[in-house]
C-alpha positions as CSV (number, residue, x, y, z in Angstrom):
1,M,48.5,47.4,16.0
2,K,46.4,47.1,18.8
3,Q,43.1,49.6,17.4
4,P,42.9,46.7,14.7
5,I,43.0,43.6,16.4
6,V,40.6,45.4,18.9
7,C,38.3,46.4,16.8
8,L,38.4,42.8,15.1
9,V,37.9,41.4,18.5
10,L,35.0,44.0,19.2
11,A,32.9,43.2,15.6
12,I,33.5,39.2,16.4
13,L,31.6,39.7,19.9
14,V,28.8,42.3,18.2
15,S,28.2,39.2,15.6
16,G,27.6,36.3,18.2
17,T,25.8,38.9,20.3
18,F,23.1,40.5,17.9
19,L,23.0,37.5,15.5
20,P,19.3,38.3,14.3
21,A,16.6,35.7,16.2
22,T,16.4,33.4,11.9
23,A,19.9,32.7,12.6
24,T,20.5,31.8,15.8
25,A,17.5,30.0,15.7
26,A,19.0,27.7,13.1
27,R,22.3,27.4,14.5
28,K,20.6,26.1,17.3
29,T,18.5,23.5,15.5
30,A,22.1,23.0,13.5
31,T,23.5,22.3,16.4
32,K,21.0,19.8,18.3
33,H,21.0,17.8,14.9
34,S,24.7,17.7,14.5
35,S,25.9,14.0,15.1
36,G,26.8,14.8,18.7
37,G,23.1,15.0,19.5
38,R,22.7,11.4,17.8
39,E,22.9,8.1,19.2
40,P,26.1,6.2,16.8
41,I,24.2,3.3,14.5
42,K,26.5,0.9,12.5
43,A,26.0,1.4,9.1
44,L,23.7,-1.0,7.2
45,K,24.3,-0.6,3.7
46,G,25.2,-2.6,0.6
47,D,27.0,-2.7,-3.2
48,P,24.7,-2.8,-4.9
49,Y,22.6,-3.2,-2.0
50,V,21.2,-4.3,1.1
51,G,18.6,-6.0,-0.1
52,A,15.6,-5.6,-3.6
53,I,12.1,-7.4,-4.6
54,A,9.6,-6.7,-6.8
55,V,5.6,-7.6,-6.3
56,D,3.0,-7.7,-8.7
57,T,0.7,-6.3,-7.2
58,A,-2.6,-7.5,-9.1
59,T,-1.8,-11.1,-7.3
60,G,0.6,-10.6,-4.6
61,K,3.1,-12.6,-6.4
62,V,6.9,-12.1,-5.5
63,I,8.7,-11.6,-9.3
64,F,12.1,-10.8,-8.3
65,E,13.3,-11.0,-4.7
66,D,17.4,-10.6,-3.9
67,N,18.3,-11.3,0.0
68,A,14.7,-9.4,0.1
69,D,14.6,-9.8,4.4
70,G,18.0,-8.4,4.8
71,I,17.6,-5.7,7.7
72,G,18.3,-1.9,6.7
73,Y,17.5,1.5,7.8
74,P,13.7,2.9,5.6
75,A,15.1,6.2,5.8
76,S,13.1,8.7,4.8
77,M,11.2,5.6,3.3
78,V,9.0,5.6,6.6
79,K,7.0,8.3,5.8
80,L,5.2,6.0,3.3
81,M,3.1,4.8,7.2
82,D,2.9,8.0,8.1
83,L,1.1,8.7,4.3
84,L,-1.3,5.3,5.1
85,I,-2.5,5.8,8.3
86,I,-3.3,10.1,7.5
87,L,-5.1,8.8,4.3
88,E,-6.8,5.4,6.4
89,K,-8.1,8.3,8.7
90,I,-9.0,11.2,6.3
91,E,-11.2,7.8,4.0
92,K,-12.7,7.0,7.7
93,G,-13.3,10.7,8.2
94,Q,-11.5,11.4,11.2
95,L,-9.5,13.9,9.7
96,K,-10.3,16.3,6.8
97,L,-7.8,17.6,3.6
98,D,-8.9,21.1,4.0
99,E,-8.4,20.7,8.1
100,K,-5.8,23.4,9.7
101,V,-2.3,22.1,11.7
102,T,-0.6,24.1,14.1
103,V,2.7,24.1,13.7
104,T,4.4,23.6,16.7
105,P,8.1,24.1,17.8
106,E,9.3,20.5,18.0
107,S,8.4,20.7,14.2
108,S,9.9,23.8,12.9
109,T,12.8,22.5,14.1
110,I,13.7,19.0,13.7
111,G,16.1,19.2,10.6
112,G,16.9,17.5,7.7
113,S,15.0,18.4,5.1
114,G,12.0,20.1,5.7
115,V,10.0,22.8,3.8
116,Y,11.2,25.5,7.0
117,L,7.9,25.1,9.1
118,K,8.0,28.5,11.4
119,D,5.9,28.5,15.2
120,N,2.3,28.7,14.9
121,E,2.7,28.6,10.7
122,V,-1.3,27.2,9.8
123,F,-1.4,24.9,6.7
124,S,-4.0,23.1,5.7
125,I,-3.6,18.8,5.8
126,E,-3.6,18.4,2.7
127,E,-0.3,21.1,1.9
128,L,2.0,19.2,4.5
129,L,1.1,15.7,2.3
130,Y,2.4,17.5,-0.4
131,A,5.6,18.3,1.6
132,M,5.9,15.8,3.2
133,A,5.8,13.2,-0.5
134,I,7.4,15.7,-2.5
135,Q,10.3,17.5,-0.4
136,S,10.2,14.8,2.3
137,A,9.8,17.3,4.5
138,N,10.4,15.7,8.0
139,D,8.8,19.6,9.6
140,A,5.5,18.6,7.8
141,A,5.9,14.6,9.3
142,T,6.0,16.1,13.1
143,A,3.4,18.6,12.2
144,L,0.5,16.2,11.1
145,A,2.2,13.8,13.0
146,I,1.4,15.4,16.4
147,H,-1.5,17.0,14.9
148,T,-3.6,13.5,14.4
149,A,-2.4,11.5,17.7
150,G,-1.4,14.1,20.2
151,S,2.7,13.7,19.8
152,K,5.0,12.1,18.0
153,A,4.9,9.2,20.8
154,G,1.8,8.1,19.8
155,F,2.0,8.6,16.5
156,V,4.5,6.1,16.1
157,K,2.7,3.8,18.3
158,L,0.3,3.8,15.2
159,M,2.6,3.6,12.7
160,N,3.8,-0.2,14.3
161,T,0.2,-1.4,15.2
162,R,-1.0,-1.0,11.6
163,A,3.0,-2.4,10.2
164,A,1.8,-5.9,12.3
165,E,-1.8,-6.3,11.2
166,L,0.2,-5.5,7.4
167,G,2.3,-8.6,8.1
168,M,5.5,-6.4,8.3
169,K,7.1,-9.0,10.6
170,S,10.6,-7.8,10.7
171,T,10.1,-3.5,10.6
172,T,10.4,-1.6,13.8
173,F,9.6,2.3,13.6
174,A,10.9,4.4,16.2
175,S,10.3,7.7,14.2
176,V,7.6,9.5,11.8
177,H,10.9,10.9,10.0
178,G,13.5,8.5,9.4
179,L,16.1,10.9,11.1
180,P,18.7,8.9,12.5
181,P,18.3,8.4,15.9
182,A,18.7,11.0,19.4
183,K,20.9,10.1,22.1
184,G,18.9,6.6,24.6
185,Q,16.6,6.0,21.2
186,Q,16.5,3.3,18.9
187,P,16.4,3.2,14.8
188,D,14.4,2.7,12.9
189,L,14.6,-0.9,10.9
190,T,12.6,-3.1,8.2
191,T,13.0,-5.1,4.8
192,A,12.5,-4.7,1.4
193,R,10.2,-7.4,2.0
194,D,8.3,-5.6,4.4
195,M,8.1,-1.7,2.5
196,A,6.6,-3.8,-0.6
197,L,3.8,-5.5,1.9
198,L,2.9,-1.3,3.0
199,A,3.8,-0.2,-0.3
200,C,1.5,-2.7,-1.6
201,E,-1.0,-2.1,0.8
202,L,-0.5,2.4,-0.6
203,V,-2.2,0.8,-3.4
204,K,-4.5,0.6,-2.6
205,H,-6.0,4.1,-1.2
206,P,-5.3,5.4,-5.2
207,E,-5.1,9.0,-3.8
208,V,-2.2,8.8,-2.8
209,F,-0.8,8.6,-6.1
210,R,-2.1,12.8,-6.7
211,Y,0.7,13.6,-3.8
212,T,3.9,10.9,-4.7
213,S,4.4,11.3,-8.6
214,A,3.3,15.5,-7.4
215,K,6.8,16.4,-9.5
216,Q,6.4,20.1,-8.2
217,R,5.0,22.3,-6.2
218,V,4.8,25.6,-4.7
219,L,4.2,25.8,-1.1
220,R,2.8,29.1,0.4
221,A,2.3,30.4,-2.6
222,N,0.5,32.6,-2.3
223,T,2.8,34.6,0.4
224,N,5.9,36.9,-1.1
225,K,8.5,33.9,0.2
226,P,7.0,30.2,-2.0
227,F,8.9,27.6,-1.7
228,I,9.2,25.6,-4.4
229,M,9.3,22.1,-3.8
230,S,11.1,18.9,-6.0
231,N,9.9,15.2,-6.0
232,H,13.4,13.4,-4.3
233,N,11.9,10.1,-6.6
234,H,13.4,11.0,-10.2
235,L,11.7,7.8,-11.5
236,L,9.1,9.8,-12.6
237,L,11.3,11.4,-15.2
238,S,13.3,8.2,-16.4
239,L,10.9,5.2,-15.2
240,K,7.6,4.4,-18.1
241,G,3.9,4.5,-16.2
242,C,6.0,5.3,-12.3
243,D,3.7,7.2,-10.0
244,G,5.9,7.0,-6.9
245,F,6.3,5.8,-4.2
246,K,9.5,7.0,-1.9
247,T,13.3,7.6,-1.9
248,G,15.0,7.3,1.9
249,Y,18.5,8.3,2.8
250,I,20.4,9.1,5.2
251,T,23.9,7.8,5.8
252,A,24.1,4.7,8.1
253,A,21.2,3.8,6.2
254,G,22.9,4.2,2.1
255,F,20.5,5.2,-0.6
256,S,16.5,3.3,-1.0
257,I,13.6,4.2,-2.7
258,T,10.4,2.1,-3.1
259,A,8.7,2.7,-6.5
260,T,5.6,2.0,-8.2
261,A,5.2,1.6,-12.0
262,L,2.0,1.4,-13.9
263,R,1.4,-0.4,-17.5
264,N,-1.3,-1.4,-19.6
265,D,-3.5,-2.1,-16.4
266,R,-1.3,-4.0,-14.3
267,R,0.9,-2.3,-11.4
268,V,4.5,-3.7,-10.9
269,V,5.8,-2.2,-6.9
270,A,10.0,-2.5,-6.0
271,V,12.1,-2.2,-3.5
272,V,15.7,-1.2,-3.5
273,L,16.6,-1.0,0.2
274,G,20.3,0.7,1.8
275,S,22.3,0.5,-2.2
276,V,25.4,2.4,-2.3
277,N,24.9,5.6,-3.7
278,S,21.6,6.4,-5.4
279,E,22.6,6.5,-8.8
280,V,23.8,2.3,-8.7
281,R,20.3,2.7,-6.1
282,D,18.1,4.3,-9.1
283,E,19.4,1.9,-11.7
284,N,18.7,-1.0,-9.9
285,A,15.1,0.1,-9.4
286,R,14.8,0.5,-12.8
287,E,15.9,-2.2,-14.8
288,I,13.8,-4.6,-11.4
289,I,10.7,-3.5,-12.4
290,N,11.6,-3.5,-16.1
291,S,12.2,-6.9,-15.2
292,A,9.0,-7.3,-13.3
293,F,7.1,-6.2,-16.2
294,V,8.7,-8.5,-18.7
295,N,7.9,-11.5,-16.1
296,L,4.5,-10.7,-15.0
297,P,2.3,-13.5,-14.4
298,P,-1.1,-13.8,-16.0
299,L,-4.1,-13.0,-13.9
300,P,-5.8,-16.1,-12.8
301,P,-9.7,-16.4,-15.0
302,P,-11.9,-14.4,-13.0
303,Q,-14.5,-16.3,-10.6
304,P,-17.4,-17.4,-11.4
305,V,-20.5,-14.9,-10.3
306,I,-22.8,-16.7,-7.6
307,T,-26.7,-15.0,-7.3
308,N,-28.3,-16.2,-4.8
309,T,-31.4,-16.6,-7.1
310,V,-33.6,-20.2,-6.7
311,Q,-35.6,-21.8,-8.6
312,T,-39.1,-22.9,-8.0
313,L,-40.9,-25.4,-8.1
314,E,-44.7,-26.3,-9.1
315,K,-46.0,-28.1,-7.2
316,Q,-47.8,-31.4,-7.6
317,P,-51.1,-32.2,-7.2
318,A,-50.4,-35.6,-4.8
319,V,-51.6,-38.6,-6.5
320,D,-54.1,-40.7,-5.3
321,L,-52.5,-44.5,-5.9
322,S,-55.7,-46.4,-4.1
323,A,-57.3,-45.4,-7.5
324,K,-54.1,-45.7,-9.6
325,K,-54.4,-49.2,-8.1
326,E,-58.1,-49.6,-8.7
327,K,-57.7,-48.1,-12.5
328,R,-54.3,-50.9,-13.0
329,S,-56.7,-53.8,-11.9
330,K,-59.7,-53.0,-14.2
331,T,-57.1,-53.0,-16.7
332,M,-56.1,-56.2,-16.4
333,R,-59.7,-57.7,-16.0
334,I,-60.3,-56.3,-19.4
335,A,-57.0,-57.9,-21.0
336,M,-58.2,-61.8,-19.5
337,Y,-62.2,-60.9,-21.1
338,I,-60.6,-60.1,-24.4
339,G,-58.0,-62.8,-24.6
340,L,-60.6,-65.5,-22.8
341,F,-62.9,-64.0,-26.0
342,L,-60.3,-64.9,-28.0
343,V,-60.3,-68.4,-26.9
344,G,-63.5,-69.1,-27.3
345,I,-63.9,-68.0,-31.0
346,A,-60.2,-70.2,-31.4
347,V,-62.3,-73.5,-29.6
348,V,-65.6,-73.0,-31.8
349,V,-63.6,-72.1,-35.1
350,R,-61.7,-75.8,-34.5
351,L,-65.1,-77.4,-33.8
352,F,-66.4,-76.4,-36.8
353,K,-63.3,-77.4,-39.0
354,L,-63.4,-81.0,-37.0
355,A,-67.0,-81.6,-38.2
356,S,-66.5,-80.3,-41.2
357,I,-63.9,-83.4,-42.0
358,T,-65.9,-85.8,-39.8
359,H,-69.5,-85.0,-42.3
360,N,-67.3,-85.8,-45.4
């Protein structure tokens, strides 16, 4: 009886001692990101949601809102700010889509949703943008942030600065990925209204839809271990015109989405923050967007075109006032002479008539 027990003990010890390196790393990562390594935060979610809003992007007019200033956790929707900052830097020439990013240990062990980046793997910025937008990859978001700003903290500072510029008054970013805060850290906070402001700004960068509208994409396609990424935004499949943006979920936050759709050249953005489950979230977002399109206000008339054309008047010759006055005087004199002449004739005629009467 003792021999089987001894063998069992030895097997357990050996399995723990000689665990493959990948499995050991995975176990360390799981331990690091377990509930024990996170700062406790209170739940901020509601039934059917904490807050919701719909906005016409052409006018900025709010078409629908329900507790749009209610505070909630954005979770992975923080990656929309990551997208905005990186796309703006690409437009300014500060980053390039084909620029290479080397994965650091800090990125590869971040936990949560990811594409299993490994230390020292190299990807282009474009590949990591797809991973972040489609798979909601926390490891890709972290790698991009560190590459862009030198550190996660440096990138978070960029996020909060940009949020302030956009007027996101109730938003505080504390992470580049939206995971629950680590011990001693604060959570990401936002509102439906603030996320709508961010989404309306993203609309100004049409290239964002290359990433947010992609339903699937393969990472490491030319390797023996390709990874098929699938978009978490199911409205891409079920809502007419939907081409973005991003979902978000952590336990304390519930289920959230920032979505947009384009129909007949008009675009609507909607946010559902802190819903009780993904089905309720998606159904409310779908209903809010469909209703918003029905109630879209007409576009304002186009502004009149103002040109810089200046009409040049032909220069008129100067008028000699003295000559004009002299001419008028001469005319008056002639008229007077004619008048006197006519009077004289009338007098002569009258005299002849009187003479004739006297003679008879």
